[in-house]
C-alpha positions in Angstrom: 0.0 0.0 0.0 1.6 3.2 -1.0 2.2 5.9 1.6 0.8 9.3 0.6 2.5 12.1 2.5 0.8 15.5 2.6 2.5 17.8 0.1 4.6 20.3 2.3 3.9 23.0 -0.3 0.3 23.1 0.7 0.3 23.0 4.6 -3.0 24.8 5.1 -4.7 28.0 4.0 -3.3 29.8 1.0 -0.5 32.4 1.8 -1.9 35.7 2.7 -5.2 34.3 4.0 -4.0 33.7 7.6 -4.7 36.6 10.0 -1.7 38.6 11.1 -0.8 38.3 14.8 -2.4 41.0 16.9 -0.6 44.3 16.8 0.5 45.9 20.0 -1.8 48.6 21.3 -1.5 51.8 19.3 -0.1 54.8 21.1 -3.3 56.8 20.7 -4.9 54.3 23.2 -2.4 55.4 25.8 -3.9 57.8 28.3 -3.0 61.4 27.2 -1.5 63.9 29.6 -1.3 67.6 28.8 1.7 69.4 30.5 1.3 73.1 30.9 4.3 75.1 32.0 5.7 78.4 30.6 9.3 77.5 31.6 10.9 75.6 28.7 13.3 73.7 31.0 10.5 72.5 33.2 8.4 71.5 30.2 11.3 69.5 28.7 12.0 67.7 32.0 8.4 66.8 32.6 8.0 65.6 29.0 11.1 63.4 29.4 9.5 61.8 32.5 6.8 60.4 30.3 9.2 58.8 27.8 8.9 55.0 28.2 5.8 55.4 30.3 2.3 54.1 29.7 1.2 57.7 29.0 1.3 59.9 25.9 2.4 63.4 27.0 1.8 66.6 25.0 3.2 70.0 26.1 1.9 73.5 26.0 3.9 76.5 27.0 1.3 79.2 26.6 -1.4 79.1 29.3 -3.7 81.3 27.2 -4.0 78.5 24.6 -5.0 75.8 27.2 -8.8 76.1 27.1 -9.0 76.0 23.3 -6.6 73.1 23.2 -8.6 71.2 25.7 -11.8 71.5 23.7 -9.9 70.5 20.5 -8.0 67.5 22.0 -9.2 66.4 25.4 -6.5 64.8 27.5 -7.0 62.2 30.3 -5.1 64.3 32.8 -3.5 67.8 33.0 -0.2 68.8 34.8 -0.5 72.5 35.5 2.2 74.9 36.7 0.9 77.7 39.0 3.2 80.6 38.3 2.7 81.6 34.7 2.2 84.9 32.9 -1.2 86.3 32.0 -3.1 83.6 33.8 -2.1 81.7 36.9 -2.4 77.9 37.3 -5.0 78.6 40.0 -7.1 80.7 37.6 -6.7 78.1 34.8 -7.7 75.3 37.1 -10.9 77.1 38.1 -11.8 77.7 34.5 -11.3 74.1 33.7 -13.3 72.9 36.7 -16.2 75.3 35.9 -16.5 74.0 32.3 -19.0 71.0 32.3 -17.2 69.5 29.3 -13.8 69.6 31.1 -14.4 69.4 34.8 -14.0 65.6 35.0 -10.4 65.8 33.8 -8.0 65.4 36.7 -5.8 68.5 37.2 -2.5 68.0 39.0 -0.7 71.2 40.1 3.1 70.8 39.7 4.8 73.8 41.3 7.7 75.3 43.1 5.3 76.7 45.6 5.4 74.7 48.8 3.3 76.5 51.5 0.3 74.9 53.0 -1.7 78.0 51.9 -0.7 77.3 48.3 -1.9 73.7 48.5 -5.2 75.0 50.0 -5.6 77.5 47.1 -5.0 74.7 44.6 -7.6 72.6 46.4 -10.0 75.5 46.4 -9.4 76.0 42.7 -10.5 72.3 42.1 -7.0 70.7 41.7 -7.0 66.9 42.2 -3.4 66.9 43.4 -0.7 69.3 44.5 2.9 68.2 43.6 5.9 70.3 44.8 8.9 70.7 42.5 11.4 69.2 42.3 9.6 66.0 41.7 11.0 62.6 40.7 9.8 60.7 37.7 8.6 57.9 39.9 6.6 60.3 42.1 5.1 62.1 39.2 4.0 59.0 37.3 2.6 57.6 40.6 0.5 60.7 41.1 -0.7 60.7 37.5 -1.6 57.1 37.8 -3.5 57.6 41.1 -5.5 60.6 39.6 -6.4 58.5 36.5 -7.5 55.6 38.6 -9.6 57.8 40.9 -11.2 59.5 37.9 -12.0 56.1 36.3 -9.9 56.8 33.2 -7.6 53.8 33.9 -7.9 50.6 36.0 -5.8 50.1 39.0 
């Protein structure tokens, strides 16, 4: 009885018909963090903290552009400096929290101010966290993660 081996050139479905392996999650799926600071060095440092993190950071140096930017491209969290020209971080936070379309976005104040009264003003403005500079990468990412979990934007 002759032995009939399967032809190795036809092992299964035709080439090109097998589904490709699942692709890794696309970066747009990463939670977006908007960093607002008028100081270029601070902005650069904070942006660098988000490299190789599970978050997609975007920076803005002009506080007067923040509200328009938020309506155009809504982030999952906002890092906001306090001492900026034209509009302070306190004022900007109040404006964000008064806007029904934006108020659910966690706002984390990242500032050189360190007085208890400054932290209280940030809380009164609606800030979700008050982080004093200098801040380590680990501390910053931990605070961002906690704010995103609390807001329901990511799972613990």
